[in-house]
N, C-alpha and C positions, 0 to 999 in steps of 0.2 A: 510467758505471758508478761507483757509490759504495761498492761492497763493499770491505771491507778485505782486502788480500792478505796472506798469511802472510809471515813474514820469510824472504826468499830470500837466497842467497849473493851477494855483491857481484861485479859484472862487472869493475870497474876500480878500485874504491876500496880493496880489501884487498891487502896485499903478497903476494908469491908464497910467503911462508913457510908458509902453510897448505897450499899445494899440495905443497911439498917435504916437509912433515911427513906428509902423507897417503901419499906414495910411500914414505917411510922406514918409516912404520907398516906398510904392506903387506909390505915386505920383512922387517922385524923380526918381525912376527907369523908370517909363513910360515916363517922360519928357526927361531923359537922353537918353533912347533908341531911342525915337523919333528924338532927335537932331542928333544922330549918323546916323540913317537910312536916315534922311533927307539930310545929307551931302553926303551919299554914293549913294542914289537913289532918283529920283524924284517921286517914286511911292507912292501915298497916301494910296493905299491898304496895302502895306508892312509896312508903318509907323504905321497905325492903328492896324495892326496885331501884331506887336511887342509891341505896347503900351498896348494892351489888355492882351497879354501874361504876360508882366511884372506886370501889376496890379494884375493878378490872383496869380502869383508865389510869390510876395513879402511877404504876410502874412504867407504863408506856409514855405518859406525859413527862415523867422524870427523865427518861432516856432521850426523848425528843428535845427537852429543854437543855440537856447537857451535851447534845451532839453525839449520843451513843446509840441512837435507835438504828437497828438493822432489821429491815423488813422480813428477812429470812430467819431471824431468831425465833425459837419455838414459842416464846411469849406472845408474839404477834398473832399467829394462827390460833393460839389458844384463846386470846382475848376476842378475836373476831367470831370464832365458832361458839364459844361459851356465851358471848354477848348476844348473839342471835337467839340461842336456845333459851337463855334465862334472863334476858333483859328485853329484847325486841318482842319475842313472842308473848311473855307475860304482860308487857305494856299493851299490846294489841288486845289481849284477853281482858285487861282491865278497862280499856277504852270501849270495848264492845260488850262488856258485861257477860263474858262467856261463863256458863254454868255447867256445861256438859262436855264430855269428850266422847265422840262417837266413832266406832269402828264397826264395819260390816253391818251398818244400820242398827247397832245396839248402843244406845247412849249410856254413859256412866256419869252420875252426878259428882262433880268435883269441887263445888263451891266451898265445902267445909274443909278442904285440904289444900287450898291454894296458898294460904299463908304458911302452912307447914312446909309445902314444897319450896317456897321462896326462902324460908329460913335455912333449909337444907342446901339450897343453891348458894346462898351467901356464905355459909360455912365452907362449902367446897371452894368458892372463889378465894376466900382469905387463905385457906390451907395451901392452895396451889401457889399463890403469890409468895407466901412465907417460905414454902419449900424451895421455890425457884430462887428467891433472893438470898437464901442461906448460903448458896454456892458450894454446899457440901458435895453435890453430885459432880460439879465441875472439878473439884479437887481430886475426887476419886478417878475421874476420867483421864486426868493428866498423868496418872500413874499406871494406866493400862499400857500394854505393849503397843509400839508404834504400828500403824497400818503398813503392810507391805506395799511396794510400788512395782507390780509386775508390768511387763510390756503390754501395751494396748492390744496387740494381736492375741496374746494369751487370754486376756479377759474376753475378747471377742469370740475366740474359739470355745471358751467355757459357755458363753452365751448360746452358741450353736448347740452344744450338748444339752443345755437346759431347755432350749426350744424343742429339740427332738423328744426328750423325755416328757415335757409338758404337753406337747402336741398329741402324743399317744394317749396320755391320760385324759386330755380334753376330748379326744375322739370317743373314748369310752364313756365319758360323761354325757356327751351329746347323744350317743346311742341310748344311754339309760333314760333320756328324756323323750325318746320316741323319734329321734333324728332331727335334722335341720328344719324340716317342715314344721314340726311341733314347736320348735323354739322361735322360728320366724313368724309364727302365728301370734306371738305376743303373750302377755300375761292373761291367764284365765284360771278358772277353778281347776281345770285339768292340769294346768302347769303347776299350780301351787301344790296339788296333791302329789304330782310326780316328784317335785323337789323335796317334799317332806319325806318321801320314801327313799331318797337317794343317799348313799354313803357320803358323809361329810368330807371324806378324803377325796372323793371324786368331785364333789361340789367346788372345792377350793382349787382343783387342778388348773383351771384356766388362769388363775392368778399368777402362775409361774411364767406366763408370757410377759408380765411386767418386768421382772429382773432380766429376762432374756432380751427383751427389746432394748432396755436401758444399757445393758452391757455392750450389745452390738452397736448401739447408737454412739456410745462413748468411744468405742474402738474405731468406728468409722471417722469420728471427728479427729482422732489422733493419727490414724494410719492412712486415711483416705482410701481404704480398700472398699470398693463398692459391694463386695460380697457381704460385708457386715451391714451395710445399709439395706440390702435386700433381705437379710435375715431379720433385721429390726422391723421392716415393713410386714414380713410374713407373720411375725409374732403379733403385731397389731391386728392383722386379719383374723388370726385364730381367736384372739381375745374377743374381737367384735362378733365373730360367729357364735360364740358361746354366751356372751353377755349383752351385746348391742341390741338385738331384736326385743329383748325383754326389759330393756331400760336399766341394766345394771350399772348405774352411773358410778357407784362406789369403786368398782373395779378399775375404772379409767382415771380416777382422781390421782393416784400415785404415778400413773404413767404420763398423762398429759401435764400435770403439775410438775412431775419430775423432770421432764424434758425442758420445760421453760426455766425451772430453777437451775438446772445443770448448766444451761447456756450462759446464765449470769455468773454462776460460780466459776465456770471455766475461765471467764474473762476477768474475774475478781471485780465485778461491777454489780450494781443493784438498780432495779427499775425506779423511775421517778414516781411521784405520787399520782400523776395523771395516768401514766402507763399502767400502774398497778390497779388503779380504779377502773380503767377500761377493761383490763383482763378480768377483773372480778365481776363487772357488769355483764361481760360476754358470757362468762361461766354460768352466772345466774340465769341468763336468758336461754342459753342452750339447755341447761338443766330443766327449765320450765317446759320447753318444747318436748324434750324426751319424756318428762314425767307425764305429759298429757297423752302422748301417742303410744306409750308402751303397753297399755291395756288393749286387749283384743277388741272389745266393744267399741272403745273410742276410736281405734284405728279404722274400724269398718265404717263408722258413721261419718268422720270428717277427714281422716287421713292426715298425712304430714303437711300437705299444702294448705288444707283448711285450718289446721292448728296454727301454722305460722301466720296466716292471714288474720286470724282472730287476735293473735297477740300484737300484730302490727296495728290493728285497729284500736286496740286497748292495751297499750304497752305497760300500763301499771299492773297488768295481770301477771307479769313475770315475777312479781314479788309475792303473789298469792301463796305459792308453796311455803314461803317462810312465815306467813302470818296465819294461814288457815289450813294448809295441806299437811301431810304427814312428814315431809322432809325435815322440818324443824319443830316437830310436835313433842319434843322431849319434856317440856314443862307440863302441858296438860296430861301427857302420858304418865309422868311420874306422879302427878297429883291423883290420877286414877288408880295407880298402883297403891298409893298410900291409903286408899279407902279400904283396902283389905290387908294392909300390913301395919302392925303385926297381929291384928285381931284374928285373921283367918289364915294367913300365911306367916308363920312366925320367923324370928331371926334365925339365921343359919350359922353364925359364929365361925365364919371362914368358909362355909360350904359354897356360897355364891361366887367366891373368887378362887381361892386355892383348891377347894374341893371340886369345883367345876373344871378347873384346869387339869386336875389329876384324873378325873373320870372321863373327860371329853374324848381322850385318845382310845378308850376302850370301846370297841364296836358293840352295839346293842345286840348283835347276833351272838356275841360271846357272853354277854351279861344281859339277858332279857329283862331282868328286874332292876336294871340301873336306874337310880332315881332321876326324875326330871329336874333340870335346873330351876331355881326359884323363879326366874323370869317366865318360863313356860308354865309353872304352877299358877302364877298370877294371870297370865293371858287365858289359860284354860278356865280359870274361875270367873273372869269378867266377860269373856267372849267365847263361850264354850263351842258354839256352832262354828264360828269362824276359825277357831283353833283346830277343830277336828278336820276341816278341809284344807288347812294350811293358809287360809286367806287373812287371818288376823296375825299380823306380824309387827306390832308396834315396837318402837325403840324407846326405852325409858331413860336413856343416858347412862353413862358410867356411874352416876350417883346411885342408881338403883341397886347395883350389886354391893357396893360398900354399905349402903343403908340396910340392905337385907342382912348383911353380916352382923353389924353392930350399931344400927341406928345412926345418929348424928356423929357419934364418936368414930364409927367406921368410915363415914364420909371424910371426916377431918384427917384421919390417918391415911386413907386411900389417896386423897388429892394432894396431901403433903408428899407422899411417895411419888405421885405423878410429877409434881414440881421438881423434885430431886432428879428424877430420871430425865426429864426434859432438859434441865440445865446440864446434866451429864452428857447427853447426846450432843448438845451444842458445843460443850467444851471439847469433846473428843473430835468433832469435826474440825474445829478451829486449830486443834493441835496437830491435825493430820491432813489439812486441806490441800497439800501438794500431791496427795495420792488421788489418782483418778477414781479408784474404787470407792474411796471415802466420799468424794464429791457425789458420785452416783448414788451411794447408799443414803446419804443425807438428803439428796434431792427427792428420793422416793419417800423418805421418812417424814419430811416436813408437811406435805399435804395429808399424810396419814393421821396427823394429830386431830384433824376434824373427825375422822372415823373413830379414833380412840375415845372421843368424848361422847359419841352417839352410842357406841356398842358396850358390851360387857368387857371386862378385862380379858377374859378368855378369848372372845371373838377377836379382839384387837391383837392379842398375842399371836393367834393363829394367822391372821392376815399379815402381820409383820414377818412371821416365819416363812411365808410364801413369797412376800414381795421385797423385803429388805434384806433379810438374813442371807439369801443366796448370793447377793452381791458381795457382802463381806466375806462369805465363805469362799467365793471365787478368788478374792484377793489373797487369802491365807493359803489356799490350796495351790494356786499356780504362782504365787508371789515370791518375792525375795525381799530381804530386809530393806527398809526405806532409807538407804544411806543418803545422806545429804538433805533429807527432807527436814526442813526446819520447823520448829514449833512456833506457832504464831500466838504470842501472848495477848489474845483478844477474846473477850466474850462480853 
């Protein structure tokens, strides 16, 4: 590859002074903004909103000002996703005076918990930024074994094996849902009930198509063997058959995003601001269309063409899922959860994170009395009828699990850990970016940061286990030591 890469921030050559300054800048901006808003307005909601926004923007602004901003660095998708969830959505709630959060036609009064929710969100933002800028995760990542650099054909062949294994499991999953006809009918009460009774092992099986497709796509790019391109296309078809008709957009995020990111990583280039903005706008628009037609009732009433025509006539509606719909409803959802926590659903002291991770792998058929995760306890308490039929499935964000364990202290520790892990992932990629498998794995990981902020830690871990881990496993199973692969001192 002879393309010139953009200036990236140093991994080991720059002193920690810039990291310290970024953390100080975040705190100073938050305090200064809070003081100004406090003088202009008595609104605690607005004060917390500006403080959270300042905390998120400070490290990004620092990198932009010093020429170190890399759009693929984990900090960027974190700021975008967290900002939508806990800045944009609360701002819209404040502007429209939202007092309730409604699911399955059951409203929950959240006005008394909005400030608490914003405090928790601010603590999480500060903790992540501090953990990220400490660079401890980066230093640990540099000491890990180098990623092997197996031949592209070996990775492609592993992708074929993964495809066959995943396709068999996906076929069993589709059969458990009543066949392709039931899935292509779209989301309905019957679909939710069927999914609720399905083994989680089978439910996640279609996700294996993501690493299968990426491995064979990367192998095709290197070897130009069309059999790998065919395999990648077949993987997409299988994934679409299982997730497309029911609007499973999350399943496609690491795949579509992974392909786009990999093409840039392969050439050691980065998209410009306009290109990145256009891709983001297109993704939001496509997501809005899928979100409207995935339900069986809406599909029957207006269909795909009617939905597209309605959005063309009123293009501002593509942003409705972010301001009013469930896609970015983590803020009102968390506020709703706080109405019963810890008064009715007490703190779990590790049960919502590590306990859930330990128990999740045990089938309920083996342990019928296995306790429900705290998230399900809250959903069952607030929306009992919807929970019983599987229709109530709100996401409270990753903050919920850490708050469930140890209140605000749990959020601080949890997001600090997320910051360390995110910086570690970036450091490992930069130290091994000459490995095709590492580029593929990171390309799938970067978009997954959005899901990691929506879901519980256990759900995120399982998804990464199915989407990213197989790519790294392929490298170490069929690989050979990465002789000659240089470490790039950049983060």
